[in-house]
C-alpha positions as CSV (number, residue, x, y, z in Angstrom):
1,M,124.8,161.3,130.8
2,I,122.0,159.6,131.1
3,T,121.6,157.7,134.6
4,T,120.1,154.4,134.9
5,Q,117.3,155.9,137.4
6,K,116.9,158.9,135.0
7,L,115.8,156.7,131.9
8,I,113.6,154.3,134.3
9,I,112.0,157.3,135.3
10,F,111.3,158.4,132.0
11,L,109.8,155.0,130.8
12,T,107.4,154.6,133.9
13,T,106.3,158.4,133.0
14,L,105.8,157.2,129.2
15,N,104.3,154.0,130.0
16,L,101.7,154.9,132.6
17,S,100.9,158.5,130.0
18,F,99.9,155.6,127.1
19,H,98.0,153.5,129.5
20,F,95.5,155.9,130.8
21,F,95.2,157.7,127.0
22,L,94.2,154.2,125.7
23,S,92.3,153.0,128.4
24,A,90.2,156.3,127.7
25,A,90.0,155.3,124.6
26,D,88.7,151.8,124.9
27,A,85.8,153.0,126.9
28,N,84.2,154.1,124.1
29,Y,83.3,150.3,122.6
30,S,80.3,149.8,123.3
31,P,78.5,146.2,123.2
32,S,77.0,144.8,119.6
33,A,73.7,142.8,119.5
34,C,71.9,141.5,116.5
35,G,68.4,139.7,117.0
36,A,67.5,138.0,119.7
37,I,71.6,137.7,120.9
38,R,71.8,140.8,122.8
39,N,74.7,142.6,124.2
40,I,77.8,140.7,122.4
41,S,80.6,141.2,123.8
42,Y,84.1,140.5,124.9
43,P,85.1,137.7,123.4
44,F,82.9,137.6,121.0
45,C,82.7,140.7,118.2
46,L,79.8,141.1,115.4
47,K,81.5,141.5,112.5
48,G,81.8,144.7,111.3
49,G,80.7,146.2,114.8
50,P,83.0,148.9,116.4
51,S,85.8,146.6,117.9
52,P,88.7,146.3,115.9
53,F,89.8,143.6,118.3
54,C,88.6,140.5,117.6
55,H,89.9,136.9,117.2
56,P,88.2,135.5,114.0
57,K,87.2,132.4,116.2
58,F,85.1,134.8,118.1
59,E,83.7,136.4,115.4
60,L,79.8,136.4,114.5
61,T,78.1,137.8,111.7
62,C,74.3,138.8,112.1
63,E,72.8,137.5,108.6
64,S,68.4,138.7,108.6
65,N,68.6,139.4,112.3
66,A,69.8,136.1,113.7
67,T,73.0,135.7,114.9
68,F,75.6,132.7,113.3
69,L,78.8,131.5,114.2
70,Y,81.1,129.4,111.5
71,L,83.2,126.7,112.8
72,N,85.3,124.7,110.1
73,S,82.9,126.0,107.2
74,I,79.9,124.9,108.9
75,K,76.9,127.3,109.7
76,Y,75.9,127.4,113.1
77,Y,73.0,129.7,114.4
78,V,73.5,130.9,118.0
79,K,70.5,130.4,120.4
80,D,72.5,132.2,123.4
81,I,75.7,132.9,125.2
82,N,76.3,132.6,129.1
83,Y,79.4,135.2,130.1
84,Q,79.1,133.5,133.1
85,N,79.0,130.3,132.5
86,E,81.3,131.0,129.2
87,T,78.9,128.7,127.5
88,I,77.2,129.3,123.7
89,R,74.6,127.1,122.8
90,L,74.3,126.5,118.9
91,L,72.1,124.8,116.5
92,D,73.3,123.7,112.7
93,A,71.7,126.3,110.4
94,S,70.6,123.7,108.3
95,M,67.6,122.9,110.9
96,K,64.0,123.5,110.3
97,N,61.7,124.3,112.5
98,D,58.3,123.5,110.8
99,T,59.6,120.6,109.4
100,I,59.7,117.2,111.9
101,C,62.0,115.1,110.1
102,S,64.4,117.6,109.7
103,F,68.0,116.4,111.2
104,P,71.5,118.4,110.6
105,I,73.1,117.7,107.6
106,T,76.9,117.2,109.4
107,S,77.0,115.6,112.8
108,S,78.4,117.6,115.6
109,F,80.5,114.5,116.4
110,A,82.3,115.3,113.1
111,Y,85.4,116.9,114.1
112,N,86.6,117.0,117.7
113,F,85.2,119.8,120.3
114,T,87.6,117.9,123.2
115,P,91.0,119.7,124.4
116,P,93.5,119.8,123.0
117,S,91.7,121.2,119.7
118,S,92.1,123.5,117.0
119,L,89.1,125.3,117.8
120,P,88.9,127.8,121.0
121,Y,85.9,125.2,121.3
122,Y,84.9,122.1,123.9
123,S,82.2,120.1,125.2
124,P,81.0,120.6,128.9
125,P,82.2,118.9,131.7
126,V,78.2,117.6,132.3
127,D,76.1,114.5,130.6
128,E,74.7,116.2,127.7
129,S,72.1,113.5,125.4
130,S,73.1,112.8,122.1
131,V,70.5,111.8,119.3
132,S,71.8,109.3,116.9
133,L,69.3,108.2,113.1
134,I,69.9,105.2,111.9
135,S,68.8,103.3,108.3
136,C,68.7,99.8,107.9
137,P,67.1,97.9,104.6
138,D,64.7,95.8,106.8
139,P,62.1,97.0,109.6
140,L,63.6,95.9,113.1
141,N,61.9,93.5,115.3
142,D,62.2,94.6,118.7
143,S,62.7,98.1,118.1
144,T,62.4,98.9,122.3
145,L,65.8,101.3,121.9
146,F,64.6,103.3,118.5
147,T,62.0,105.3,117.5
148,D,60.8,104.7,114.3
149,V,60.5,107.7,111.8
150,T,60.4,106.0,108.6
151,Q,56.9,106.9,108.0
152,D,57.5,110.6,108.6
153,C,60.4,110.5,106.2
154,D,60.5,108.0,104.4
155,S,59.0,110.8,101.5
156,N,62.6,112.2,101.9
157,L,64.6,109.2,100.7
158,S,66.0,108.6,97.3
159,H,65.7,105.1,97.8
160,H,63.8,103.2,100.3
161,R,65.3,102.4,103.7
162,F,63.9,102.0,107.1
163,R,65.2,105.1,109.8
164,Y,65.3,105.3,113.6
165,V,66.0,107.7,116.3
166,H,68.2,106.3,119.5
167,V,67.5,108.7,122.5
168,G,71.1,109.0,124.6
169,R,74.2,107.3,124.0
170,I,74.5,104.3,122.1
171,M,77.1,101.4,122.2
172,A,77.9,99.9,118.8
173,S,77.3,96.4,119.6
174,E,73.4,98.2,119.7
175,V,73.5,99.2,116.2
176,P,72.2,96.2,114.6
177,H,74.9,94.7,111.5
178,T,72.8,95.4,108.9
179,C,72.3,98.9,109.7
180,G,74.2,102.1,108.9
181,L,75.1,105.0,111.6
182,D,73.8,108.1,109.5
183,L,74.3,111.1,111.9
184,I,74.9,112.0,115.6
185,E,74.2,115.1,117.1
186,K,74.5,116.6,120.3
187,T,71.6,118.2,122.3
188,T,70.9,119.8,126.0
189,W,67.9,120.4,125.7
190,P,66.8,119.0,130.1
191,G,63.1,117.9,128.7
192,F,64.4,113.9,127.7
193,V,62.5,112.5,131.1
194,D,62.6,108.3,130.1
195,L,64.9,108.0,127.0
196,K,63.5,104.8,126.0
197,N,59.6,106.1,125.4
198,V,60.5,109.3,123.5
199,S,58.1,110.5,120.7
200,H,59.1,111.6,117.2
201,S,58.1,115.6,117.7
202,E,60.0,115.2,121.0
203,I,63.2,114.6,119.0
204,H,62.8,117.3,117.0
205,Q,62.4,119.9,119.5
206,S,65.4,118.2,121.0
207,L,67.5,119.1,118.3
208,L,65.7,122.7,117.7
209,Y,67.3,123.3,121.1
210,G,71.3,123.0,120.1
211,F,73.9,121.9,122.2
212,D,76.1,123.9,124.3
213,L,79.7,124.4,123.9
214,C,82.6,126.5,126.4
215,Y,84.5,128.6,125.0
216,C,88.1,128.6,125.6
217,Y,88.1,132.5,127.3
218,H,92.4,132.6,127.8
219,C,93.1,131.3,124.6
220,Y,92.8,134.5,122.5
221,E,92.8,136.9,125.3
222,K,91.8,140.4,125.1
223,P,94.3,142.8,123.4
224,T,96.1,144.7,126.1
225,I,96.8,148.5,126.2
226,W,100.5,148.4,124.6
227,G,98.8,145.4,122.3
228,Q,96.2,148.0,121.4
229,L,99.1,150.6,120.7
230,L,101.1,148.5,118.6
231,D,98.9,147.8,116.3
232,R,98.1,150.8,115.6
233,L,101.8,152.3,116.1
234,L,103.7,149.2,113.9
235,G,101.3,147.0,112.4
236,F,102.8,143.6,110.6
237,T,106.5,145.1,112.0
238,R,105.5,143.8,115.4
239,Y,106.4,140.8,114.3
240,L,109.9,141.4,114.7
241,L,110.1,142.6,117.9
242,I,110.9,138.9,119.5
243,P,114.3,138.5,117.4
244,L,115.0,142.3,117.7
245,A,115.0,141.7,121.4
246,I,116.9,138.4,121.4
247,L,119.5,140.5,119.6
248,V,119.1,143.0,122.3
249,F,119.5,140.3,124.9
250,I,122.8,139.2,123.2
251,I,124.6,142.5,122.6
252,A,124.1,143.3,126.3
253,G,126.0,140.3,127.3
254,V,128.8,141.4,125.0
255,S,129.6,144.5,125.3
256,L,129.2,146.2,128.8
257,P,129.2,150.0,128.4
258,V,126.2,149.6,126.2
259,T,124.6,147.3,128.4
260,I,121.8,149.1,130.6
261,I,121.4,151.5,127.7
262,I,120.3,148.6,125.7
263,G,118.9,146.6,128.2
264,I,116.0,148.9,129.4
265,A,115.3,149.4,125.7
266,G,115.4,145.9,124.9
267,L,112.7,145.9,128.3
268,L,110.3,148.8,126.3
269,L,109.8,146.2,123.2
270,L,109.7,143.2,125.2
271,S,107.1,144.6,127.7
272,F,104.9,145.9,124.7
273,T,105.4,142.2,123.1
274,S,104.8,140.6,126.0
275,L,101.5,142.7,126.8
276,W,100.2,142.1,123.2
277,G,100.7,138.8,122.7
278,G,97.6,137.7,125.5
279,I,99.0,137.6,129.2
280,Q,96.0,137.9,131.4
281,S,94.5,141.1,131.7
282,N,94.1,140.9,135.3
283,F,97.7,140.3,136.1
284,Y,98.1,143.9,134.6
285,H,95.4,145.6,136.6
286,Q,97.0,144.6,139.7
287,I,100.0,146.4,138.6
288,M,98.8,149.4,136.7
289,G,99.7,151.4,140.0
290,I,102.7,153.6,139.9
291,S,105.1,151.3,142.2
292,G,103.8,148.4,140.3
293,Y,105.4,149.4,137.0
294,I,108.3,151.0,138.6
295,A,109.3,147.3,140.2
296,Y,108.3,145.5,136.8
297,I,110.2,147.7,134.7
298,A,113.2,147.3,137.2
299,F,113.1,143.3,138.1
300,I,112.9,143.2,133.9
301,T,116.0,145.5,133.6
302,G,118.2,143.1,136.2
303,I,117.3,140.4,134.2
304,I,118.5,141.5,130.5
305,I,121.7,143.2,132.5
306,W,122.9,140.1,134.4
307,A,121.1,136.8,132.6
308,P,124.0,136.5,130.0
309,R,126.4,136.6,132.8
310,I,124.2,133.9,134.7
311,I,123.2,132.0,131.6
312,I,126.5,131.8,129.2
313,C,129.0,130.4,131.7
314,P,127.1,127.2,132.3
315,L,126.3,127.2,128.9
316,V,129.3,126.9,127.8
317,F,130.4,124.3,130.3
318,W,127.7,122.4,129.2
319,F,128.9,122.1,125.4
320,L,132.0,121.3,126.2
321,I,130.6,118.4,128.3
322,Y,128.2,117.2,125.3
323,K,130.8,117.5,122.6
324,F,133.1,115.2,124.6
325,R,130.1,112.9,124.9
326,R,129.1,113.7,121.4
327,R,132.7,112.2,120.5
328,R,132.3,109.2,122.7
329,L,129.2,108.0,121.7
330,S,129.4,108.9,117.7
331,S,130.4,105.2,117.1
332,F,127.3,103.6,119.2
333,E,125.3,106.1,117.5
334,V,126.5,104.2,114.6
335,V,124.9,100.9,115.7
336,E,121.9,101.9,117.4
337,S,121.3,103.6,114.7
338,F,121.0,101.1,112.2
339,L,119.8,98.4,115.0
340,Q,116.6,100.8,115.1
341,S,116.3,101.5,111.2
342,D,113.6,99.2,109.3
343,N,115.9,96.6,108.3
344,K,113.7,93.6,109.0
345,L,116.3,92.0,111.1
346,A,115.5,88.2,112.1
347,P,118.3,87.6,114.8
348,I,117.4,88.2,118.0
349,R,118.7,90.8,120.2
350,Y,120.4,89.7,123.5
351,S,122.0,91.8,126.5
352,Y,125.6,92.0,127.7
353,S,124.1,89.7,131.0
354,E,122.9,87.3,128.9
355,I,126.0,86.5,126.6
356,K,128.3,86.1,129.5
357,K,125.4,84.1,131.3
358,M,125.3,82.2,127.9
359,T,129.3,81.6,127.5
360,K,129.6,80.9,131.5
361,N,131.7,84.3,131.8
362,F,133.8,83.5,128.6
363,E,135.1,80.5,129.6
364,D,135.0,78.5,126.9
365,K,137.4,80.3,124.5
366,L,137.4,78.9,120.8
367,G,140.1,81.3,119.3
368,Q,140.9,84.6,117.9
369,G,139.6,86.3,114.7
370,G,140.9,89.3,113.4
371,F,138.0,91.4,114.7
372,G,137.7,89.4,118.3
373,S,137.4,86.6,119.9
374,V,135.0,83.5,119.5
375,Y,133.8,81.4,122.8
376,K,131.5,78.8,122.9
377,G,127.9,79.2,124.2
378,K,125.0,77.7,125.6
379,L,121.4,78.9,124.5
380,R,118.8,78.0,127.3
381,S,117.1,76.0,125.1
382,G,119.9,73.8,124.9
383,H,121.3,75.1,121.3
384,F,125.5,75.3,121.3
385,V,126.7,78.5,119.6
386,A,129.7,80.1,119.0
387,V,130.0,84.3,120.4
388,K,132.2,86.3,118.6
389,L,133.2,89.2,121.0
390,L,134.1,92.2,118.7
391,G,137.0,93.8,120.3
392,K,138.7,97.2,119.9
393,S,139.6,97.0,116.1
394,G,135.7,97.1,115.3
395,A,135.7,100.2,117.7
396,N,133.5,102.4,115.5
397,G,131.0,99.7,115.1
398,Q,131.1,99.8,110.9
399,D,132.5,95.9,111.0
400,F,129.3,95.2,113.6
401,V,127.1,96.6,111.0
402,N,128.3,95.0,108.1
403,E,127.8,91.6,109.8
404,I,124.3,92.4,110.8
405,A,123.3,93.8,107.4
406,T,124.5,91.0,104.9
407,I,124.5,87.8,107.7
408,G,121.1,89.1,109.4
409,R,119.1,89.1,106.1
410,I,120.1,86.1,104.2
411,H,119.5,82.1,104.3
412,H,121.6,79.4,102.6
413,V,123.3,76.1,103.6
414,N,126.3,77.3,103.1
415,V,126.5,80.9,104.6
416,V,127.0,80.5,108.7
417,Q,123.5,81.2,110.7
418,L,123.5,84.5,112.7
419,V,121.2,83.2,116.0
420,G,121.1,87.0,117.2
421,Y,123.5,89.5,118.5
422,C,124.4,92.0,121.7
423,A,124.6,96.1,120.9
424,E,125.5,97.8,124.0
425,R,127.6,101.0,124.5
426,S,130.9,99.5,123.6
427,K,130.0,95.7,124.1
428,H,129.2,94.0,120.6
429,A,128.7,90.4,120.2
430,L,127.6,88.2,117.0
431,I,126.2,84.5,118.2
432,F,126.4,82.2,115.8
433,D,125.6,78.5,115.2
434,F,128.0,76.5,116.6
435,M,130.7,74.5,114.3
436,P,131.9,71.5,116.0
437,N,134.7,71.1,113.5
438,G,136.4,74.3,113.2
439,S,137.6,76.4,110.2
440,L,139.1,74.6,107.3
441,D,142.3,76.5,108.0
442,K,142.9,73.3,110.6
443,Y,143.0,71.0,107.6
444,V,144.6,72.7,104.8
445,F,147.6,73.9,106.6
446,I,149.1,70.6,107.9
447,R,152.8,71.2,106.8
448,E,154.3,67.6,107.8
449,K,151.2,65.0,107.7
450,V,148.3,64.9,105.5
451,S,145.8,66.3,105.4
452,S,142.6,64.4,107.0
453,L,140.5,65.2,104.7
454,D,140.3,62.7,101.6
455,W,139.6,64.0,97.6
456,D,136.1,63.4,97.5
457,M,135.2,65.3,100.8
458,K,137.6,68.5,99.5
459,F,136.0,68.7,96.4
460,K,132.7,68.8,97.8
461,I,133.0,71.4,100.2
462,A,134.7,73.2,97.4
463,V,131.4,72.7,95.2
464,E,129.7,74.5,98.3
465,V,131.5,76.9,99.5
466,A,131.5,78.0,95.6
467,R,127.2,77.5,95.9
468,G,127.2,79.8,98.5
469,I,129.3,82.8,97.0
470,R,127.7,82.4,94.1
471,Y,124.2,83.3,96.4
472,L,126.0,86.0,98.1
473,H,126.5,87.7,94.7
474,H,123.6,86.5,92.7
475,G,121.2,84.6,94.8
476,C,120.1,87.9,97.0
477,D,117.7,91.1,96.0
478,I,121.7,92.7,96.6
479,Q,124.6,91.7,96.2
480,I,126.9,91.1,98.6
481,L,130.9,91.1,98.4
482,H,132.9,89.1,101.0
483,F,136.3,90.1,100.4
484,D,137.9,88.0,102.5
485,I,137.2,84.2,101.5
486,K,139.9,82.2,103.1
487,P,140.4,78.6,104.9
488,H,139.8,80.5,108.1
489,N,136.6,81.8,107.4
490,I,134.6,78.5,106.1
491,L,133.4,76.8,108.8
492,L,132.9,73.3,109.1
493,D,129.5,71.7,110.8
494,D,129.7,68.1,112.5
495,K,128.5,66.8,108.5
496,F,131.4,68.7,107.4
497,V,129.4,71.0,105.3
498,P,131.3,74.1,104.5
499,K,129.4,77.7,105.8
500,I,131.1,80.7,104.7
501,S,131.6,83.2,107.9
502,D,133.3,86.8,108.7
503,F,131.0,89.5,106.8
504,G,133.5,92.3,108.8
505,L,134.7,93.2,105.7
506,A,131.8,92.8,103.5
507,K,130.0,95.1,101.2
508,L,126.7,95.9,99.7
509,C,125.0,97.3,96.4
510,A,122.5,96.7,93.6
511,A,122.1,93.9,91.8
512,N,123.3,95.3,88.7
513,K,125.8,97.0,89.8
514,E,129.2,95.6,88.3
515,A,132.0,97.8,90.4
516,V,131.7,99.2,93.7
517,T,133.9,101.9,95.0
518,L,136.2,101.7,98.0
519,T,138.5,104.0,99.7
520,A,140.6,101.2,101.0
521,A,142.4,97.8,100.1
522,I,140.8,95.5,102.3
523,G,141.3,91.2,102.7
524,T,144.3,89.1,103.6
525,I,147.7,88.9,101.9
526,G,147.8,86.2,99.3
527,Y,143.9,86.4,99.2
528,V,142.9,89.7,98.3
529,A,142.6,90.3,94.8
530,P,145.4,92.5,92.9
531,E,142.7,95.1,91.4
532,L,142.6,96.1,95.2
533,I,146.3,96.6,95.4
534,N,146.9,98.2,92.2
535,R,143.8,100.3,90.5
536,S,145.2,100.6,86.9
537,I,144.3,96.6,86.9
538,G,140.9,96.7,86.5
539,A,137.7,97.9,88.4
540,V,136.9,96.1,91.6
541,S,133.7,93.9,92.2
542,Y,132.4,90.5,92.5
543,K,135.2,88.9,90.4
544,A,137.6,89.5,94.1
545,D,135.7,86.7,95.5
546,V,136.1,84.7,92.8
547,Y,140.0,85.3,92.7
548,S,139.7,84.9,96.6
549,F,137.8,81.5,96.0
550,G,140.8,80.4,93.2
551,M,143.6,81.2,96.0
552,L,141.1,79.0,98.4
553,L,141.2,76.2,96.1
554,M,145.3,76.1,95.5
555,E,145.0,75.7,99.5
556,M,142.8,73.1,99.3
557,V,145.1,71.6,96.7
558,N,148.2,71.8,98.6
559,L,149.5,74.1,95.5
560,N,151.7,76.4,97.9
561,K,153.5,73.6,99.8
562,N,154.5,72.0,96.8
563,L,156.0,75.2,95.0
564,T,157.8,75.2,98.5
565,R,159.6,72.1,98.3
566,N,160.4,72.8,94.1
567,N,164.1,73.1,93.7
568,G,165.3,76.0,92.7
569,E,161.4,77.6,92.1
570,S,160.9,78.8,95.0
571,S,160.7,82.7,94.2
572,K,158.3,81.9,91.0
573,Y,155.1,83.5,90.7
574,F,153.2,80.0,91.3
575,P,150.3,80.6,89.0
576,N,152.9,80.8,86.4
577,W,154.5,77.6,88.1
578,I,151.2,75.9,88.0
579,Y,150.3,76.6,84.2
580,D,153.7,75.4,83.1
581,H,153.0,72.0,84.6
582,L,149.3,71.9,83.3
583,N,150.1,73.4,79.8
584,Q,153.5,71.0,79.3
585,G,151.0,67.6,79.9
586,R,152.7,66.9,83.5
587,E,151.3,65.8,86.6
588,I,151.2,68.2,89.9
589,D,152.0,66.8,93.1
590,I,149.1,66.8,94.9
591,G,150.1,64.6,98.1
592,N,149.1,61.0,99.0
593,V,146.4,59.8,96.4
594,D,145.8,56.1,95.7
595,E,143.8,56.4,92.2
596,N,143.7,58.7,89.0
597,D,140.1,59.9,90.1
598,D,141.6,61.2,92.9
599,R,144.1,63.0,90.8
600,N,141.3,64.1,88.1
601,I,139.5,65.9,91.2
602,G,143.1,68.0,92.2
603,R,143.7,68.6,88.4
604,K,140.2,69.5,88.0
605,M,140.5,72.1,90.8
606,S,143.8,73.5,90.2
607,I,142.7,74.3,86.5
608,V,139.2,76.1,87.8
609,A,141.9,77.6,90.7
610,L,143.9,78.9,87.8
611,W,140.9,80.6,85.8
612,C,139.9,81.9,89.3
613,I,143.6,83.7,89.6
614,Q,143.7,85.5,86.6
615,M,145.4,89.0,87.1
616,S,142.4,90.8,85.1
617,P,139.0,90.4,86.9
618,D,137.6,90.5,83.1
619,N,139.2,87.3,82.3
620,R,138.2,85.5,85.8
621,P,134.8,83.6,85.3
622,S,131.7,84.3,87.2
623,M,130.8,82.1,90.0
624,N,128.3,80.7,88.0
625,K,130.7,79.2,85.8
626,V,133.2,78.0,88.3
627,L,130.4,76.0,89.6
628,D,129.6,75.1,85.6
629,M,133.6,73.5,85.1
630,L,133.7,71.9,88.9
631,E,130.8,69.7,87.9
632,D,132.2,69.3,84.3
633,D,134.3,66.2,83.3
634,V,137.9,67.4,83.0
635,K,138.4,66.5,80.2
636,H,136.3,69.2,79.1
637,L,138.4,71.9,81.0
638,Q,140.5,73.8,78.8
639,I,143.6,75.3,80.8
640,P,143.7,79.4,80.5
641,N,146.0,81.5,78.7
642,Y,149.9,82.1,80.4
643,P,149.1,84.3,83.2
644,T,150.9,87.4,82.2
645,Y,150.6,91.3,83.9
646,T,153.0,90.8,86.8
647,T,157.1,90.2,86.6
648,G,159.8,90.3,88.9
649,N,159.4,90.6,92.6
650,E,155.7,91.9,92.4
651,E,155.3,87.9,91.9
652,E,156.9,87.5,95.5
653,N,153.7,89.7,96.8
654,W,150.7,87.0,96.2
655,A,152.5,84.1,98.3
656,T,149.8,82.6,100.2
657,D,152.4,82.0,103.5
658,S,150.2,85.1,105.2
659,N,146.8,85.5,106.6
660,A,147.8,88.8,107.9
661,S,145.4,92.1,107.2
662,I,145.9,94.7,105.3
663,S,144.5,98.2,105.0
664,L,144.9,101.2,103.1
665,L,147.1,104.1,104.4
666,H,147.0,106.9,101.7
667,D,146.8,106.7,97.4
668,N,150.3,107.9,96.2
669,N,149.5,111.3,94.1
670,D,152.0,110.2,91.1
671,S,151.1,106.3,91.1
672,N,148.3,103.8,91.1
673,I,149.9,101.8,93.9
674,I,147.9,101.8,97.0
675,E,150.5,101.2,99.7
676,I,149.6,98.9,102.8
677,I,150.8,98.1,106.1
678,S,150.5,94.3,107.1
679,N,149.0,94.0,111.1
680,A,150.1,90.3,111.8
């Protein structure tokens, strides 16, 4: 069996043989010449010359015994090449020696000669002079900075303008505002002594001298011995060597018995590719000896054999850590990707330390919500705020994103104002205007005593809540569905103006979209629309908020408590019970009232509520129609048809005694009923 030592000796001998063979062949290439440019050699070459290895950007052309170079499709006359300083002097080919008013067609500043550049040329580090050509509609009164060339060049103009030339750097402030800058051309002519007293002939002479560029000798290195061999033997297929080398690398780490053989074969391919790719040739001249090549090959062979074992283990360890962190940070990325997107948010972003400072380390707790706790805070300006600190129920960040995406972009007198927010990894908080009168549930869920809100105030709150919901449905460029309208989410300011809050379950959809798709039943038991529970009832749309608003009206009229007190009828579905009372002309006990106006308000709110809680979404009015009915005379309101569609025990599911939230468990494949679970 062939040993490793024999393989290395064989490859080394083969390597040296090719090297000496190609070195002798390369010596036959002689320099080229064209016109005044003699000894055209690497990195430059003459198009059609003897050297087959030449980069296109260093390729010169010989036309009418003159040497030219094309850069960005612009033709330049080559005046000189200095191989010691690695510079080339160019002149725009459009310049004419015998025409004093000849200027380059294209400015040398039209493209950048400052690295990094797509061209292997750059301006030398020494100071250069430049010639700037301007044209003005009127003659300049004080032209000490400019040389007037109008008389010499006026015949060449299609329309009369005054032309001036400035030698040296020119500031934008030095160009008269009525004049235009036509050209800036470099020149390395050393003849300028005084830049302020320059004749037109000197300017023309400086432009004919041209400008120097340094060429990047190492950007496109001369092909090495192995590169020439690969180019001759393999042609285009040489580009497949790098993927093949990677494949060899993988196989070498998987199959131990063939590691050495495949590794040395991969070494040969890698050596060819790297040598051809342009590593400096003088480096390889230092290891041209036999000992240098053997050491180089042995070193690369060792890397190929042992690298998989050294690298794969840390990579596997890093991958496991990455997956663990990725899983943990995925919820944070949901929030950050939204906040960094173009969402045009007006609220201010606060740090968590600022949140703790404004709430005095969460000292004054206002209440507990479904998604976290609410604390009272104070901004540095003295403005009081309510800080909603989201708990673990919103760990996926979606409820946080929902609130910012909705309430963060709308402004309405009946929608709570989002002042700011905090998003630091798992710490999420929302900052709202402080509502001193709390939420509406404090005034409607009073069991044994009369509510502190009179009927006029109740009616005013109902109307303004309806306006806020209408704005969400029809007043924005997008349609916002709240899905959790209830007394607990209606806040009251110091003047009892209601504000809709808690957009954690809200959904956004197009304004012209009539239905939305949900993967879960969302809302609060007692206020959630029936189509969210039973899909056969109808499509989910903004009518779900209308239903919740109807249940809110019933709470405000105390109908649920009235139903509970009604002897012998506590199991009756109370929309049916209300219908029976109203349709029979009987008054509904709406608490302590003193005037007929209060009874009319109660009756009006009851009728509107009955319309809103129709079982079928198609039978419910829009919020525009709801407002029209609230603002209309109660005598003009018609009682809707008898509410049907549910019978028996299903009626008990719509009682409003519970504030528990509901969420989807799964869809029953044999039924349209969505199974739900209560989370008290």
